[in-house]
N, C-alpha and C positions, 0 to 999 in steps of 0.2 A: 752430564749434559750441560747443566747450568754453568759449571765451572769452566768448561771448554768455551762456552759462549763469552763468558767474562774475559777469559784469556785472549780470545780473538779480538774482542772490542779494544782491550788494552793495546795489543800489538797494532791494530788498525790506527788507534789514536797516536801512538808513537810514530808510526810510519807517516801519518799525515803531518805531524809536527815536524818531522825530519824533512819531509818534502817541502813544507812551507819555509823552513830555514834555508834549504838549498835554493829554492826559487827566489826567496828574498835576496840571497847572496848574488844569484845570477842577475837579478833585476837591478842591483845597485853597485855591482863591481865597477870600478873605474880607477884610473891613475889619480894621483894627487895633482890636481890642476895647478894650484898655486896661482901665480900671476902670469902664466903663459898666455901668449896671444892666440887668437883663433887661427886655425890651420885650414889651408886650401888643399883639398885632396881631389884626385881624379879617379872615378870608378869607370874603367873602360867597358865598352859594350861587350857582353858575353862573359863578364867576370864571374867566376864561381864564388860561392859563399866563403870558401876557404881563402880565396885571393882577396876578397873584400875585407875579411877579418884581418888578414896579414897586413893589408894596406893601413888599416886603422891602427893596428898595434905598432907598425913601423913609425907612424906619425905621433905615437904616444897619446892617442885619443882613447884607447882602451888598454887595460893591463893584461888581458888574456884573450887571445884569439879563439881558444878552445871554448871558453865560457860564452863568448859572443855567438859562436856557432850553435851551441846548445840552447842558448836563449832564443835564437831565431827559430830553431826547430820546435821549441815549446810553443812559441807564438805563431807557428805555421807561416812565417814570413820569409822563409829561406829563398823563395823564388820571386818575391815581390820587391826586392831592392833594385832600384833603377840606376842606370848608368848616368854619368854626368860629372860636372865639376861642383864640388860642395864647399861651402865655408862653414866649418864646424867649430863652435866655441870649445875651448880647452876644458871647461868645466861641464860640458854636456854629459848627461848620463847615457848609458848604453840604450835605454829605452828612447830617449830623445833622438839619438843617432839613428836608430832603426826607423823611427817615424819620419825623420828628415829624408832618408833614403827611400822609404816606401812611398811618400807623397811626391817624390821627385822635386823637392824644393831646391833646385839647382842655384848656384851663385849667379847673380845677375850683375853684369858689368854695364857700363854706360859709355856712350859716345855722343859728343855734342857736334852738331852741324850748325855753324853760325849763319845768320841771315846774310845773304849777299855772296855766299860761296858759289863758285862755278863748279861744273862737273869735275874738272881737273883737281880742284881743291878737295871736293868731297871724296873722290877716288883715293887721293893721297891720305886723307884722314882715315878712311875705312881700312886701308891697307896697313897703316901704322897701328890700328887697333887690332889687327889680326883677323878681321872679318872677311874682307874681300881682297883677294890677290888682284893685282892690276889687270891681268888679262881677262879674268872673269868679270870684272867691273865693266871694262870696255865692251866686252861681248854683250853683256846685259843691256847697257844703256843705248846700244845701237841695233839691238835685235829687231828685225822687221815684225816678228811675232809679238813682241812686247809692245812695240809702238802701235801696232794695229789694235791690240787688246785694250790699250789705254787711250786709244783715239788721239794720239799725239802727233800732229803733223811735224815734219822736219826730220832731219837725220839722226837725232838723238833725243835724250830726255832732259836737255838743259831747261831749268826752270820748273821741272815737275817733281823733283826730289825735295820734299818739304824740309826746311831747316828747323830742327828741334833737337831735344836730347832723347836718345832712344836707349832702351834697355835690351841687352842680348846676353845669351848664355853661350857656353862653349859649343853647344849643339846647333846654334843659330847659323844657317847657311847665308851665303852672300845673297842669294836670290830672296830669301825670306826677309832680310833687313831692308833690301831695296823695294820689295813689294810693300812692306810696311810704310816706307817713306812715301811711296806713290799713293797708297790708301789714305794716309794721313793728309796729304796735299789735296786730294780730291774731296775729302770730308770738310776740310777747312774752307775750301773755295765755295762749296755748296752752301755752307752756313753763312758765309759772308755775302753771297750773291742773292740771298733770299729777298733782301730789301733794296735790290738794285735792278728792278725789272726794266727801267728806262735806259740802262747802260747800252750804248750802241755797239760795244765791242763784244766778240765772242770770248770764250774762255782762253783760247790761245793768245789772242790779241791782248786780253786783260793781263795775263801773266807776263806778256812781253813788256807792256807798259809798266807794270808793277816792278819788273826787274830794273828798268831805267830809273824809276823813282827810288828804288832801294839803293842804287849806286850813287845817285845824285844827292840824296838828302843827308844833311848832317845830323838831323834829329827827327823823331817821329812827328813832332808838331808841325813841321814844315811840309810833310809829305803831301797833304791835301792841296796845298798851295802849288807845289811843284807839279802835282797832277793836273791842276787847272791850267798851268802854262802849257803843258803838253796837249791837253784836250783843245785848248784854244788854238794852238798852232796847227793841229790836225784838221780842225774845222776850217781854217783859212788856207789849207793846202801849203803851209809853210814847212820847210825842213825843220826837223826837231833839233838838229845841231847839238847833239849830246856827246860830250867827250867820252863818257864810258863806253859808248857803242864803238867809237873809233879805236879805243884801247883794246876792246874785245876783238875787234877785226884784226888788229895787229898781232894778237896772240903772243908768242914767245919773242917776237921782234920788239915788243915794247920794253924799253929800258928804264922806264920811270919818268921820262921826259917826253911830253907830247909836243911835236914840232909842227910847224906850218905844213911842211910836206906830207906829214902823216894824215892831215885832213883831206888829202887828195887820194887816199887809199881806195882802190876800186871795189872793195868788198861791199856786198849788199847790206852789211851790218853798219856801214859808215853812214850815219845820218846827216853828215855834212854834205854828202854827194847825192843821197837818194831821199826822196820825199816819203813820208809816211813812216809807219813803224818798221823796224828791222824784221827779218824773216822769223825771228823767234826770240825767246828770252836770252839775256846775256848773263844771268845768274839765277839763284833760287831766292825769290822774294819771300819775306815773311808776312804775317797777317796784316801788320800796319800798312805795308806797301800795297798789298792787294786791296785792302779796304779803301786806300786813298785812290787807287786806280778806278775802283768802282764808284767812288763818291767824291769827285773832285770838289774843291772849294769853289764858291761862286765869285770869280774875279775876272777882271779883264786884262790880267798880266800876260805879256808875251815873252818876257825875258827874265833871266836871273843870273846873278854872278856871285861867286863866293866872297864872303867878307873875311875869309881866312880865320874865323873863330868858331867854325861849326855852323854858321848861319849864312843866309843868302840875302842879297839885295834884289828885290823884285821891281820890274819896270814895265810900264805900259807902252812906251814908245822906244824906238831905236835911239833917239837922242838921249833920253833918260838913261838907257842901258849903257851907252858909250861913256857918259859921265860917271856912272857907277864903275865901269871897267877901269877908267883912268884913276878913280879914287882908291879902289880896292886891289887892283891887279898891277897896273902899269907903274904906279909909285913903288910898289913892292919889288 
């Protein structure tokens, strides 16, 4: 009886040792990575464990699909691997790969929307990135349901898609990225508006003014001064006479040269013809422009003209302004 027990213990120890060796081998098998670059792979929704293992072996991220299947069954992770696009290092161990797929750490791409982009430019950028087809983008930005939910007056979301760099994955939908841009814009505006309780403009008007500042300013330092000019003109019921609003009104008709006849364009966005702010933003303003619209500098300037070096000459009177125009524009 004692001899049988000893034999049983010996066999159990051998079996345990063998199992340990097998498991160790399973946990550490992999191809020789060498200097190979990281691989981008796609695990389609509904993929079986066999198909996932086959995909990994095809991209030479594992040396044996069968061992990968067995390892997942040992770890009871066969049904926990998530679909998505993954960037996996060539030297990653099978355990690291499993954890990456279990956690759903999908590859994050990035798309940058510069300050001052219009809806047309944003739509083109998102389509080029493969996020938003043109038709879906246009449908979203003019959807009555979306406009009502975000309380945005006007026919579309011009000025409300906040310019920034956004991360997205292969699973990110067009609506998700656009909703993120709207939420980011709302959050940024609320943070900036906290200390501007005396601002006479509502959010839509502020974003509209900020979009003019964004287009007019050559640098962020001048934005509060340009804002003061617009605020001063609004208070005096003067036309804003902003070139970018006329260019926006012309749309695709604008060929790069603003002519005198263009200033007579009947669009309500043409601030040479119509007093007050245009009906809505003409681009997506950034934080600096919004902050300037909320907090204009204390000046009595009513005019400004470009110096052709990224800066502007500001004037208090029309006489001073005309002199500046002759100096910086007519001579050029």
